[in-house]
N, C-alpha and C positions, 0 to 999 in steps of 0.2 A: 504494500500500500504506500502511496506517496504522501506528501505533506498535506495537512488539512488546515483550515482556518475557521473552525467552528465558532469560536468566541467572537472574532472580528466580524464574521458574516452574520451571525445570529443577533449579536448585541452591538451592532456598529454604532448605535447612538450612545453607548456607554464609554466612549473614548474617541480617539482621533487616529486616522491613518497618517503615518509619518515615515518617510524614508530615512534609513540610517545614514549618518554622515561618517564615512571612514576617516580614520586618523592618517597622518602622514607616514609613509613608509611602514605600513603595518606588516608584521610578520608573525608567524606562528611561534608562540613560546612553549605551549603545552597542548597536547591533544590526547584525549582519553579514548584510546582505541577500543578498550574493553567495553566501555559504556556505549560507544557508537555502534558496536556490533550487537549489544543487548537491545538497543532501541530499534534495530532493524531499519536503520536509516536508508534512504535511497542510495544506490550504489555510488553516485558521484560524491556524496557527502561523507563517505568513508575515507576520503582523501582530504586532509586538512587544507591543502592549498586550494582545492576546489571550493571548500567552504569560504575561504578568504576571498576568492575571486567572486563568488556569488554575492557577497556582501557589498562589493563595489559596483554592482549593476542594479538598476532600479526595476528590472523586469525578470528577476529570477524567483523561484518558489520561496526563497528566504526573505525577499525584500518587497515583493509586489503588493503584499497585504500586511506589511509590518504595522503594528497597532499599539498605541500608547493608551493604557487603561486609566480611567478616572476613578478615584476613590478619596476618602478622607481618613481621619484617624485621630485617636486620642494619643497625644504626644506628652509624655510625662504627666498624664492625667488630665490634660487640657484638650478640648475638642478643637481640631483644625480641619476645616473643610477644603483648604487650599493645597491639597496633595494630589498625587497621581504619579504616573510613570514619567518622572522629570528627566530621566536619563536612560530609561530602559524601554525596550520594545518587545512585544510579543511577536516573534517572527512567524511561527507556525506551530503545528501540533503534529505529533507522529503517534501512531498506534503500534505497540510492539507485538511480538509473536504471541503474547498472552492476552491480547486484546485490551491492554492497559494504555491509557492516554498519557502522553508526556509533552508538555510545552517546551518549545525551544525559545529561550528568552535572552535577548542581547542586552548586556549591561555596559553603559558608557557610550551609548549610540548617538549622542548629540542632543541638541535642544528639542523639546516638544512643547505643546501648549501648556504643559503643567510644570515647566522647569522653574517658574518663578524668577525669571531673569538670570538664572544660573547657566553654566556652560553645557550642562548635560553630559559631562564627561566623568570618567572614573580614572583612578590612578592605579599604577601597577601594584603599589603596596596593598591596597584593599582587595583588588581582584585576586592577587596571588594568595593572600591569606584566606579569602573565601574559597578559592579553588581547592587548596589543600585541606582546609578545615571541613568543608562539606564532604569530601571523600573520606576523611578520617571518621567522621560521625557515621557515615553509611556503613563502613566496615566494622564499627563498634556495635552495630545493630540499633543505632539511634536514627529514627526516620529523619530524612533531610532532603533538601534539594541536592542535585548532583552537578558535577562540573564536567562539561563536555570539551571545551577548548578555551584557550587564553591567547590573546593577541597583544603584542607589545608594539611600540611605535617610536618615532623620533619626536613626537609632539611633547611639548612641556605643558603640564596642567598645574595651575597655581592653587594650592590649598594653604596650609599653614606655612608651607615652603614650596618652592618649585619641585614638581615631581614628574615622573614619566607617565604619559597617558597610556591607557590600556583599555581593552575590551575583553569581555568573556561571554560565552554562551553557557547558560546553565539550564538544567531541566528540572521540572517538577510536575506532579499530576495536573496541577493548574496553578495559576498565579492569582487566584481569587483569595482575597484577604478579608479579615474581619471588617476592615475599613471600607470595603466595597459596599457591604450592606448598610453600614452606618451612614455613609454619605447619602445614599438615595432615600434612607429613612428621614434623616434630618433635613434634607432638601425637599421633603414632602413630594417626591416624584414617585408616587405609588405604582404607576404603571411600569416604570423601569425597575423598581425593586421587585415587583411581581415577576417580571421576565427574568431577572437575575436569579431569583429563588428557583423558578421552574427550570432554568437552564442548569443550575447547579445540581438539582435532584436528577434531572434527566441524564446528564452526562457523567456525574461524579458520585452520586449517592442513590443509584437506582434501587438499592435495597429499601429505601425509605418510601418508595411509591406505594407499597402494599399496606402501609400503616394507616390507621384510622385518620390520623392527621399527619401527612407527610412532612409538613413544616416543623411540627414538634419533634418528629423523628430525626429530622436533619439537625436541629439544634442539639438534641440529645447525643447524636453521633459526634458532633464537633466537640461537645463537652468531654465525652469519653476519650476521644483521640488526644485532646489537649492534655488531659490529666495524665494519661499514660506517657505522653512525650515528656512532660516536666518531671515525672518520676524517673525517667531514664537520665535526664539532665542531672538531677540531684544525685543519682546513684554514681555517675561517672565524674562528678565534679565539674560539670560544664556550666559556664556562665554566658548567657546570650548577650547581655550588656545593654540592650535597648528594646525592651518588650513593649513598644508602642503598638496600638491595635492595628496600625497599617503594616506592621512587621509580623503579624500573626496569620498563619495559613489555616484555612478551614480544614485542611487535610491532616492537621496534627503533625506537621513536619517542621524541622528546624529551617528557618527561612530568613532571608535578608541579613546575612552576616555583616556585622560592623565591628564594634570593639569587643568581640567575643574572646574568651580565654578558657582554658582549663585551669583549675586550681593547681598550684604547686603546693606550697604549705597549706595545710588544712585550716582555713580561716573562714568560718561560716558567713561572716559579714563582709566578705571581700567584694569590692567594687572596682571594676576595671575601666569603665567608661569615665573619662575625665570630665565629661559634661554632667555627670550624675552627682551633683553636689549634695543631694539629700539621701543618697543611697537607695533610691527607689528600686533600682534593678540589681541590688546586691544578690549574691548567691542564695542566701537563705530567705530572700523575699520572693523568689521566683514562683513558688506555688501560689502564694496569695495574690500576686500580680496576675497570674494566669486566670484565676477565678474572677478578679476585678475586670479583666478584659472580656471574659465570657459574659459577665453581667452587662457590660457595655454593648456587646454584640446582641444580647437578648432583647434589648430595646427595639432593635430593628425587626424582631419577630412578633412584636406586640399586636400588629394588625392581623396576624395569622395564627396566633396561639392564645389560649386563655392564660390568665395569670397563674392558675394552678398548673397548667402544662409547662409554663416557663419555670416556675418554682421547682417542679418535679425534675426537669432536665438539669437545672443548676445544682440541685441538691445531691446529684450523683457524683459531683466532682470530688468532694473531700474524701469520701470513702474509696472511690476508685483510685485516687492518688495515693492515699495511705496504704491501701492493700498492695498496690503495685510496687510502691517504694520499699515497703518492708520485705516483700517477697524477693525483690531484686537484690537488696542489700544482704539478706541472709544467704542467697545463692552465691553472691560474690565472696562471702566469708566461708562458704561450704559448711554451714552449721544447720542443725536440725530445725526444720520448719514446723514440725508438729509440736515441739516444746516451745510454743511461741513466746510466752512470757519470759522464760529463762533465756531464750535465744536473743530476744530484743534487748534484754538487760546487758548481755555480753556485747552485743553490737554497739549499744550506746556507750559502754565503757571504752570500747575500742576507739570510737570517735572522740571521746573526751581525752584519751591518751594522745591522739594525733593533734588535737587542738592545743592541749596544755603544753605539749613539748614542741609545737611548731614544726611538725613533721610533714614530709611530702605525701600527699594523698595517694596518687597513683603508684608511686614507688613502694609505699608501705603495703598496700593491698597486694601488689605483685609478690613482694617478699613473704607476706603471710601465706600466699598460695604455694610458695616454694618451700615453706618451712617444714622441717622434719617433725611430724606429728607424734612420733614415737618418743621424743624427748620428754622426760618428766619435769625437767627444769625449764623455765621460760627461756626460749632462745632469742629474746629480744636483742641482746648484745650481738649475737651472730647475725641476726636479720639486718640490723641497722648500722653495724660498725662501718661498712664502706660508705654509707651515706653520711655518717657522722664525720668521717675523715674529709669528705668532699666539701661539705657545707658548714663544717665546724659547729654542728648542733650538739646540744647536751644529750646525755643518754636518757633513756626513758625513766619511768617511775622506779622507785626503789625495788630491789630484787624480791622482797617479801610480797609486796603488792602485785608485782609482775607475775610471780609464781602463782598467786591465787587466781588472777585473771586467766592465766594460761591454762590452769587445770580446768577451770569452768569451760573455757573454749575447747580444750582438748577433748573433754568428755562429750561435748556436743558433736565434735567432728568424729569421734570414735563411735558414736551411737548410730552412725549410718555407714553404709558400705563406702569404701574408699572412692572419693569423687575424682575420677579421671578427667572430668570436664572443668575442674576448678581453674586451671590455667586459661581456659577459653572464655572465662568470665572476667579475667583481670589482665588487661593489656600491659605489655612491657613498654610500649611506646604510645604517646599521644602527641599531637602537634603543639608542643610547648611554645609559649610566646617567644622565648629567646631564640629558639630554633627557627621559627617563622621569620623573625627579624633578620637573622643571618641570611636566610634564603632570599628575602626581599633585597637586602643590600647587594648580594651577588647578582640577582636578576636585573637590578637597575644598571649593572655593568654588562648585561647581555649574557650572563652565565646562569643557566637554569639547572646545573648539575646537582646542587643541593636540593632544589625543589623536587627534582625527579627522585632523588634518594629518599626524601621525606615521604613522597607519595608511595614509593615502594614499601616503606615501613608502615605507612598508614593503612595500606591494603592488606598487610599481614601482621597486625599489631600483637597477636598472641603467640607468635612463634618464639621458640627458645633462643634462637640466634640473636635476638635483640637484647637479651638479658646482659650480655657483656659488651654491648655497643654503646657508644656515647649518647645516642638518641634516648636511651632509657634513663640517663642520669638527670637528677634534679638540677636546676640552675645553681650557679655558684653563690648567688645572692638570695637571701630569704625574703627580700622585699619584692612584692609584686609590682608589675609595671602598669601605669595608667595608659590607656589607649585612646586614640582619637576617633571621634565619630566621622570626621571629614574624610570623604573618599571620592 
């Protein structure tokens, strides 16, 4: 099957047709051959140079119906109707071999009617971070948009400093956001909201059609997917950084990467977005913010659902999140899920140890998975000695307390059959901020070798070979980096 344009053709009044404006001397920086084959792209697009050539012509299947979507959003809690695809274009849609739809969306495509006087461009720093970050989450089992290709250029784009201009094509089931529904609700454009809702159910939530109220079923599905997504974020220490409602996907996938980061040292209140002065989008605030965003979305359903139906949908979030989070965390630790009260106490003690002693989240979970469970004395020193040497952190709690915790943990591990899957739940590598920064600095000089190496590691994060690789090591500094929203 070729490329489709169902959103642009069916909902043409919900945006604007805009031709992409190529950058100067564009060239392919990265191309995801694996994803291209999975998507069953048309044969010409399996060659990255062809994709680049098609973007330079106004009459190709990638450009002739390129479409900028209109939406609004709550940004840091404040409603803003003046949003939309200000630098992105929905190029087309492809249906894969499993009959699943995937948008092809170009980021950094140039000005649109929704650019608000901005240049419509993206910089290499942000596109490369998104490219690697999205692939990493996918292979960790966290639903995400995917990265198909990245183009660099000789253009300079001005943000907080002059930077290299870039473009990327990403994929997602669709690019429909919470903010789409909010915009047409607050604009009192009932007909457009109706058409958007019906399009969403018809093409993306067909299972809702058989419900007594398909719109209530749709809201409920979005609530469930979002709760499960955020549970995965919290389990793996992922911080999105800017959970505005225009950055929330109805599909429950990680979307619109900006100042994202994985925790290094376990700091529940960590904030990475240097524009988030109040800590609204801190790591430990993400579940509450997700529910806040779902409440904002629910207003747009008020003409299609009763108050009781909306309350019923929203009320499922907390239990769905808690159940999923606890289940995932106990699986990561490899401890008994039937002895829930005791297991949760052991889990909470583990997190307190990591927080109190300022220890690296991903590294410690990996080392716990590698620990010799037959030892009767707590092997904390053995587990963390190399980390202690690298980052000069203090040792863990005193040996007596450590032994008591270890025995509780050990009994829960021993109470079940040896878990050979434990290493497959605890990655050795994640796209750490300092590694991404190193990759950006090299890419700005035209060298994508570190980017490619990080992508290889990101696609095989659980393999033992990474345990002795520098990619698995925590950063040399325990202070986390503030990241910029500007991209």
